[in-house]
C-alpha positions as CSV (number, residue, x, y, z in Angstrom):
1,M,-167.4,-180.6,7.7
2,R,-170.6,-179.7,9.6
3,T,-170.3,-178.3,12.9
4,R,-172.3,-178.8,16.0
5,G,-173.2,-174.9,16.5
6,T,-171.8,-171.9,17.6
7,I,-170.6,-171.1,21.3
8,R,-170.0,-167.7,22.5
9,L,-167.3,-167.5,25.0
10,A,-167.0,-164.1,27.2
11,T,-163.2,-163.2,28.3
12,R,-162.0,-160.5,29.5
13,G,-159.8,-158.4,27.3
14,S,-156.3,-158.9,28.9
15,D,-153.6,-160.8,27.1
16,L,-153.7,-163.8,29.5
17,A,-157.5,-164.0,29.8
18,R,-157.9,-163.9,25.9
19,R,-155.1,-166.8,25.7
20,Q,-156.9,-168.5,28.5
21,A,-160.2,-168.4,26.4
22,A,-158.2,-169.4,23.4
23,T,-157.5,-172.7,25.0
24,V,-161.0,-173.5,26.0
25,A,-162.1,-172.4,22.3
26,E,-159.8,-174.7,21.0
27,A,-161.2,-177.8,22.9
28,L,-164.4,-176.7,21.9
29,E,-163.4,-176.6,18.3
30,D,-162.0,-180.0,18.7
31,R,-165.4,-181.0,19.2
32,R,-166.7,-179.6,16.0
33,Y,-168.3,-176.7,17.6
34,E,-167.7,-173.0,16.5
35,V,-166.3,-170.8,19.0
36,E,-166.9,-166.9,19.3
37,L,-165.0,-164.9,21.6
38,V,-166.7,-161.9,23.1
39,E,-164.6,-159.3,25.1
40,V,-166.1,-157.9,28.4
41,S,-164.8,-155.3,30.5
42,T,-165.0,-155.8,34.3
43,A,-165.1,-153.5,37.3
44,G,-161.6,-154.8,38.0
45,D,-160.4,-153.7,34.7
46,R,-161.8,-150.3,34.9
47,V,-160.4,-149.5,38.3
48,R,-156.5,-149.9,37.7
49,D,-155.1,-147.8,40.7
50,E,-156.8,-149.9,43.7
51,L,-155.6,-153.3,45.1
52,I,-158.1,-155.8,44.5
53,Q,-159.4,-156.4,48.4
54,N,-160.0,-152.5,48.2
55,L,-162.8,-153.0,45.4
56,G,-165.5,-153.4,47.7
57,K,-166.5,-156.9,46.8
58,T,-165.5,-160.1,45.9
59,G,-165.6,-161.3,42.1
60,A,-164.3,-157.9,40.6
61,F,-162.8,-159.9,37.3
62,V,-166.0,-161.9,37.3
63,R,-169.4,-160.8,37.7
64,S,-169.6,-158.5,34.6
65,L,-168.6,-161.7,32.4
66,D,-171.1,-164.0,34.4
67,E,-174.3,-161.3,33.7
68,Q,-173.5,-161.8,30.3
69,V,-174.2,-165.4,30.4
70,L,-177.1,-165.1,32.5
71,S,-178.9,-162.3,30.3
72,G,-178.2,-164.7,27.0
73,D,-175.6,-162.3,25.3
74,V,-173.1,-165.2,25.6
75,D,-173.2,-168.9,26.2
76,A,-170.5,-169.2,28.7
77,A,-167.7,-167.1,30.1
78,V,-164.2,-168.3,31.1
79,H,-162.7,-167.3,34.5
80,S,-159.5,-167.6,36.2
81,M,-160.6,-169.6,39.2
82,K,-158.9,-168.1,42.0
83,D,-160.7,-164.7,40.9
84,M,-164.3,-166.4,41.4
85,P,-166.2,-165.9,44.5
86,T,-167.4,-169.0,46.4
87,E,-171.0,-168.1,45.8
88,S,-172.8,-168.0,42.5
89,P,-176.2,-167.3,41.1
90,D,-178.5,-170.5,41.3
91,D,-179.0,-170.2,37.6
92,L,-175.1,-170.3,36.7
93,V,-172.9,-173.4,36.9
94,V,-169.1,-174.2,36.5
95,A,-169.7,-176.1,33.4
96,G,-166.2,-176.9,32.5
97,I,-162.9,-177.3,34.6
98,P,-159.7,-178.0,32.3
99,E,-156.7,-179.6,33.4
100,R,-154.9,-177.4,36.0
101,G,-151.9,-175.5,35.2
102,P,-148.8,-175.0,37.8
103,P,-150.9,-174.0,41.0
104,G,-147.9,-171.9,43.0
105,D,-146.1,-168.8,43.0
106,V,-142.9,-167.7,41.6
107,L,-140.5,-164.8,42.8
108,V,-139.4,-162.9,39.7
109,T,-136.3,-160.8,39.8
110,P,-134.2,-158.9,37.3
111,D,-131.0,-161.2,37.9
112,G,-132.3,-164.3,39.4
113,T,-131.8,-163.6,43.1
114,S,-133.8,-165.9,45.2
115,L,-136.2,-165.2,48.1
116,E,-133.8,-166.0,50.7
117,D,-130.6,-163.8,49.3
118,L,-132.7,-160.5,48.8
119,P,-130.8,-157.6,50.4
120,E,-132.2,-156.9,54.0
121,G,-135.0,-154.2,53.3
122,A,-135.7,-155.1,49.6
123,T,-139.0,-153.6,47.9
124,V,-141.0,-156.8,46.5
125,G,-144.4,-156.1,44.9
126,T,-147.5,-158.0,45.3
127,S,-151.6,-157.2,44.8
128,S,-152.2,-160.1,47.1
129,L,-152.6,-160.1,50.8
130,R,-151.8,-163.6,50.8
131,R,-148.6,-163.3,49.2
132,K,-147.8,-160.4,51.4
133,A,-148.3,-162.3,54.9
134,Q,-146.6,-165.2,53.2
135,L,-143.4,-163.0,52.3
136,L,-143.6,-161.3,55.7
137,S,-143.6,-164.3,57.3
138,T,-140.7,-165.8,55.9
139,R,-138.7,-162.3,55.6
140,P,-140.1,-159.7,58.2
141,D,-137.4,-157.4,56.8
142,L,-139.0,-156.7,53.1
143,A,-140.6,-153.8,52.0
144,V,-143.8,-155.5,50.5
145,V,-145.6,-152.6,48.1
146,G,-148.8,-152.9,46.2
147,L,-148.7,-154.0,42.8
148,R,-151.5,-153.8,40.2
149,G,-151.9,-154.5,36.6
150,N,-151.7,-157.3,33.9
151,V,-149.2,-159.8,34.3
152,D,-147.1,-158.3,31.9
153,T,-147.6,-154.8,33.1
154,R,-146.2,-155.9,36.2
155,V,-143.1,-157.4,35.0
156,E,-142.5,-154.5,33.2
157,K,-142.6,-152.7,36.3
158,L,-140.1,-154.8,37.7
159,L,-137.5,-154.7,34.9
160,A,-138.0,-151.2,34.2
161,T,-135.5,-149.6,36.9
162,S,-132.6,-152.0,36.1
163,L,-133.1,-151.9,32.6
164,Q,-132.7,-148.3,32.4
165,E,-129.9,-147.9,34.7
166,E,-127.9,-150.2,32.7
167,H,-129.0,-148.4,29.6
168,E,-127.5,-145.3,31.2
169,V,-124.3,-146.8,32.3
170,R,-123.7,-148.5,29.0
171,S,-124.5,-145.2,27.0
172,A,-122.0,-143.3,29.4
173,V,-119.0,-146.0,29.3
174,E,-119.7,-145.9,25.3
175,A,-119.7,-142.3,25.2
176,E,-116.2,-141.9,26.9
177,K,-114.6,-144.7,24.8
178,R,-115.7,-142.5,21.8
179,G,-114.1,-139.5,23.6
180,D,-117.7,-137.4,23.5
181,A,-118.7,-137.4,27.1
182,G,-118.3,-134.1,27.5
183,D,-120.6,-133.5,24.7
184,G,-123.7,-133.2,26.6
185,V,-123.5,-136.7,27.8
186,E,-123.4,-137.2,31.3
187,T,-120.7,-139.3,32.8
188,L,-121.7,-142.1,35.2
189,D,-120.2,-144.1,38.1
190,A,-120.7,-147.6,37.1
191,E,-120.5,-148.4,40.9
192,D,-123.5,-146.0,41.5
193,V,-125.7,-148.3,39.7
194,D,-126.5,-152.0,40.4
195,V,-125.2,-153.4,37.0
196,D,-121.6,-154.5,35.7
197,A,-120.9,-152.1,33.1
198,E,-117.6,-153.5,32.5
199,E,-118.8,-157.2,31.5
200,Y,-120.7,-155.8,28.5
201,A,-119.5,-152.4,27.5
202,Y,-116.7,-153.7,25.1
203,E,-118.5,-156.4,23.6
204,R,-121.8,-154.9,22.4
205,S,-122.8,-151.3,21.5
206,V,-125.7,-149.9,23.1
207,E,-127.9,-150.5,19.9
208,E,-126.7,-154.0,19.9
209,W,-127.6,-154.6,23.5
210,F,-131.0,-153.1,22.8
211,E,-131.7,-155.1,19.6
212,D,-131.1,-158.3,21.7
213,L,-133.8,-157.1,24.2
214,S,-137.0,-159.1,24.3
215,E,-140.3,-157.5,23.6
216,I,-141.5,-157.0,27.1
217,E,-138.0,-155.7,28.2
218,R,-138.2,-152.8,25.3
219,R,-141.6,-151.9,26.8
220,A,-140.1,-151.8,30.2
221,M,-137.2,-149.4,28.7
222,E,-140.4,-147.0,28.1
223,R,-142.1,-146.8,31.3
224,A,-141.7,-144.4,34.2
225,P,-140.6,-146.7,37.3
226,E,-143.3,-146.4,40.2
227,H,-140.8,-148.1,42.4
228,A,-137.5,-149.7,42.2
229,F,-138.6,-153.2,42.9
230,D,-136.1,-155.6,43.8
231,A,-138.7,-158.6,43.0
232,I,-142.4,-159.2,42.4
233,V,-144.4,-162.4,43.2
234,L,-146.7,-163.7,40.5
235,A,-148.6,-166.9,39.9
236,E,-146.7,-169.3,37.8
237,A,-149.3,-170.2,35.6
238,G,-149.9,-166.8,34.4
239,L,-146.4,-166.5,33.2
240,E,-146.3,-169.6,31.1
241,R,-149.9,-169.0,29.6
242,L,-148.1,-165.5,28.4
243,G,-145.0,-167.3,27.1
244,L,-142.9,-165.1,29.6
245,S,-141.1,-167.9,31.5
246,H,-138.3,-167.8,29.4
247,H,-137.8,-164.0,29.4
248,V,-137.7,-163.4,33.2
249,R,-135.5,-165.0,36.0
250,T,-137.7,-166.9,38.6
251,E,-137.8,-168.9,41.8
252,R,-140.5,-171.3,42.3
253,L,-141.8,-171.0,45.7
254,P,-142.7,-174.3,47.6
255,V,-146.6,-174.6,47.7
256,R,-146.7,-176.2,51.1
257,E,-144.9,-173.3,52.3
258,F,-146.4,-170.5,50.3
259,V,-150.0,-171.9,49.9
260,P,-151.4,-170.7,46.8
261,A,-155.0,-169.2,46.5
262,A,-157.8,-171.7,46.3
263,G,-158.3,-172.4,42.4
264,Q,-154.8,-171.1,41.6
265,G,-153.7,-172.3,38.1
266,A,-157.1,-173.4,37.3
267,L,-159.8,-172.0,34.4
268,A,-163.2,-172.5,35.1
269,V,-166.4,-172.1,32.7
270,T,-169.5,-170.8,34.0
271,S,-172.7,-171.5,31.8
272,R,-176.5,-171.7,32.2
273,D,-177.4,-175.4,33.1
274,D,-178.5,-176.3,29.6
275,D,-177.4,-178.5,26.8
276,V,-174.5,-175.7,26.2
277,G,-173.3,-176.5,30.0
278,E,-173.4,-180.2,29.4
279,A,-171.5,-179.8,26.0
280,I,-168.6,-177.9,27.9
281,H,-168.5,-180.4,30.3
282,D,-167.9,-183.1,28.1
283,A,-165.5,-181.4,26.2
284,I,-163.2,-179.9,28.7
285,D,-163.8,-181.0,32.4
286,H,-160.9,-182.9,34.3
287,A,-162.3,-184.9,36.8
288,R,-158.9,-184.6,39.2
289,T,-158.9,-180.9,38.8
290,R,-162.3,-180.6,39.7
291,V,-162.1,-182.7,42.7
292,E,-158.9,-180.9,44.1
293,T,-160.4,-177.1,43.4
294,T,-163.9,-178.2,44.7
295,A,-162.2,-179.2,47.9
296,E,-160.1,-176.0,48.0
297,R,-163.1,-173.8,47.5
298,S,-165.4,-175.2,50.0
299,V,-162.5,-174.8,52.6
300,L,-162.4,-171.0,51.4
301,A,-166.1,-171.1,51.6
302,G,-166.2,-172.2,54.8
303,L,-163.8,-170.0,56.3
304,N,-165.8,-166.9,55.0
305,G,-162.7,-165.3,53.9
306,G,-163.1,-164.2,50.3
307,C,-160.5,-162.0,48.8
308,I,-160.4,-159.7,51.9
309,A,-158.2,-162.5,54.0
310,P,-154.7,-163.9,53.8
311,I,-156.0,-167.4,53.1
312,G,-154.2,-170.0,51.0
313,V,-155.7,-173.3,50.3
314,Y,-154.1,-176.2,48.2
315,G,-155.5,-179.8,47.7
316,V,-154.1,-182.6,45.6
317,V,-155.3,-185.8,44.9
318,Q,-153.6,-189.0,46.6
319,G,-155.1,-191.9,45.9
320,A,-158.7,-192.2,47.8
321,H,-157.9,-189.1,49.6
322,V,-157.3,-185.3,48.6
323,S,-154.6,-184.0,50.7
324,V,-155.5,-180.2,51.4
325,T,-153.1,-177.5,53.2
326,A,-154.9,-174.5,54.4
327,A,-153.2,-171.5,55.8
328,V,-154.9,-168.4,57.4
329,Y,-152.5,-165.3,58.3
330,D,-153.0,-162.1,59.8
331,E,-151.9,-159.2,57.4
332,R,-148.3,-158.9,58.6
333,G,-147.6,-162.6,58.8
334,E,-146.8,-162.7,62.3
335,T,-149.9,-165.0,63.2
336,S,-150.8,-168.0,61.3
337,I,-153.2,-170.9,61.3
338,V,-151.6,-173.8,58.9
339,E,-152.6,-177.3,58.8
340,T,-152.9,-180.5,56.0
341,R,-155.5,-182.7,56.4
342,D,-156.5,-185.9,54.1
343,L,-160.0,-185.7,53.0
344,P,-161.9,-188.7,51.5
345,V,-162.4,-188.1,47.6
346,E,-165.9,-189.6,48.0
347,S,-167.2,-186.9,50.1
348,H,-164.3,-184.2,49.7
349,A,-166.7,-181.2,49.8
350,T,-168.6,-182.1,53.1
351,A,-165.3,-183.0,54.7
352,A,-163.8,-179.8,53.2
353,R,-166.5,-177.7,55.0
354,E,-165.7,-180.0,58.4
355,F,-162.0,-178.9,58.1
356,A,-162.9,-175.2,57.5
357,A,-165.1,-175.4,60.7
358,D,-162.4,-176.8,62.8
359,L,-160.0,-174.3,61.3
360,R,-162.4,-171.5,62.5
361,E,-162.5,-173.1,66.1
362,R,-158.8,-173.2,66.2
363,G,-158.5,-169.0,65.5
364,A,-159.1,-168.9,61.6
365,D,-162.4,-166.7,62.4
366,D,-160.4,-164.2,64.5
367,L,-157.6,-163.6,62.1
368,V,-160.5,-163.4,59.2
369,A,-162.5,-160.9,61.4
370,K,-159.3,-158.8,61.8
371,A,-158.6,-158.7,58.4
372,R,-162.5,-157.3,57.6
373,E,-161.8,-154.8,60.3
374,D,-158.5,-153.6,58.4
């Protein structure tokens, strides 16, 4: 079968980014295009020990890819839409927006504990100012700690402490059962560790227990923990796309209370405004997702917050309207402005900017200005 040509797609090198790019490639290949994935390193990838808002500019994961598009080295680039700045070069267009994945966040814990049931003062990891503010707004007693890394790395950091403690308890109990706990094996008191060693100790050996661990759990066993995390918060879409949803315990956080980042769960393919851009649009663009995310990003742009302020915006098409919830917080989650408004689909971008202007007048401007100072 003759193909319609080759499209070179730029992508970050993380497992999640490559999987997201692969879904776009498959859709284009279904339209008889050949697709070549081109891996590009970004500023956000190169600076791994700094939180996103401290990198000095928005678009830390985006600009390097788009520069490759503008230079002609690639034809298009695949992004997580929530990482994209609201302003882009005039020569660049968002050619395609595939159907959105799950838009919200999930709380991930080693044992399935809910947000409500986390112990007082529990340590929760997140890289997001928005998530930090929302967590503290709901549970001001929590210790929210900065957490960087790819999605799988963050999960490993969460699981490391509990798995390593469980391994120590199992090993000690097994050693005592063999009668060699005094031969260089430290005897541990299971009450000192947050696991129930008795439940498993006599059903499986340590080796059998280890063999049953998933790949990500085994990697967590090898990691030196930075913190003993009780929970972390991640985008549900990332977990799903990596196939990790079945390997971790999660609680879905309600999107009207934990309002997601604008565009969360959606992908965006940028290109020059040319025949390739038109081909990408025809192959993958999902009209409903484009309306919803355009409304969200228009509100975000109108608030002038970028990634430096705790802002969530979430829209859902409901008939002739887009129901948009916007939430702006201070960093501690002590003050917030939250409002839902129905915007007409036919003029959603204009109506979204007007919505943002009203939010600014209600005090969102002050919260964003304070975030810039901090």
